[in-house]
N, C-alpha and C positions, 0 to 999 in steps of 0.2 A: 583209508581208515587206519588208525594207529592201533597196534596191539597193546593191550593193557593187562598187566598182571598185578595181583595183589596177594600178599601173604602176610601172615602174622607170625612173627618169630616165637620160639618157645619149643619146649619138648612135650612129650606125652603127659608129663605130670602137671602141665599148666592147668589152671582153673578153666572150666567151661563157661563160667558166668561170674559177674561181679558179686562178691560176697560182702554183705552189709552186717555191721554190728548194730543191734537195736536195743538200747537200754529198756529194761522192763518187759522184754519178750521172753515168754516161757512156752515150752511145748509140753502138753499133757498127753502122754501116750495112753490111749483108750484101753488097750489090752492089759496094761499094767496098773491103770488108775493111779498114775504117778506123774508129777510135774518135774520138769528139768529146765534149768536155765539154757537158753539158746546162745551158743557162742557166736555163731554167724549164720546167715541165711542168704540164699540166692534164688533165682527163678528155677533152678534145677535141683536144689537140695539144701541141707542144713547140717549143722553140727551141734550136739548138745554136750554138756558136762554131766557125765553120768558114771562116776566111778562105781565099780561093783554092781552094775545094773543087771548083769547076766544076759545082756543082749548078745546075739550071735550074728555074724555076717550072713546075709541072705534072708534074714527074718523079715517078713512083711508085717507092717503095723499100720495103725491109723493115729494121727495126731491132731489135737485141737491146738490152734495157735492162739495164745492168750497175750494180749497187749495191755499192760497195767492192770492185770487181774480180770480183764473183760475179754470175752470170746471175740476174736477178730476173724478167724476162719476155722470152720469145723471139719472134722473127718477127712483130713488130708491123707491119702494113701501114700505110704513110703516104704522103703526097703533099706535095711542096714547094709552099708557098703564097706564100712571099716570100723573096727573096734581097736582103739589104741591103748597102750599100757598106761598112759597118763590120764585115762578116764574120759577121753573124747570119743564120742560115737558119731560117725558120719552117716548120713542118710541121703538117698536120692528120692525125689518125688516120683511116684508112679503116675498113671493117667489121672490128671486133674480135670474136673469139669470146667466149663468156661468161667463160671462165677469165681471158683477157687483160684483159677489162673489169673483172672483180672485183679482180684484182691491182693494176691501175692505180688504181681507185677507192680501194682500201685505202691505197696509197702517198700519194695526195693528201690523203686524210682524216687520216692520221697526222700529216702536216705541219701541216694546219689545227689539229688538236688541240694540237700542241706550241706553235703560235703563240698560241692562246687561253690556254693554261696560262701561257705566259711573260708575256702581257699581264696576266693576273690576278695573278701574283706581283708584277709591277711596280706594280699598283694597290694591293696590300696593303701594300707597303713605304712608300707615301706617307703 
């Protein structure tokens, strides 16, 4: 039998999951009753543009994910993991239920598929 090793290069600061930019995606923080544009989202977390939001690292919140002003996933538990000077606030998702996780995975997967299709189309044109 052959020994097989597999490793992915990168350092500790590497992303844990593919981050997708989704036009028209907004996060409404329930506790603040405020909506924020989502900069990017993955299966493990998301970032919003929220200058002067007053959010603090370690704060636990719930977010409704709105896609084109319509509820896509509700009550996502999340925690603030970083607040940057440029107004970006990064979150990790906390324990999601199966339905929330499936809907989130579907959203990120659809974006990945579109990116792959777009790259293929670009390659075919060359």
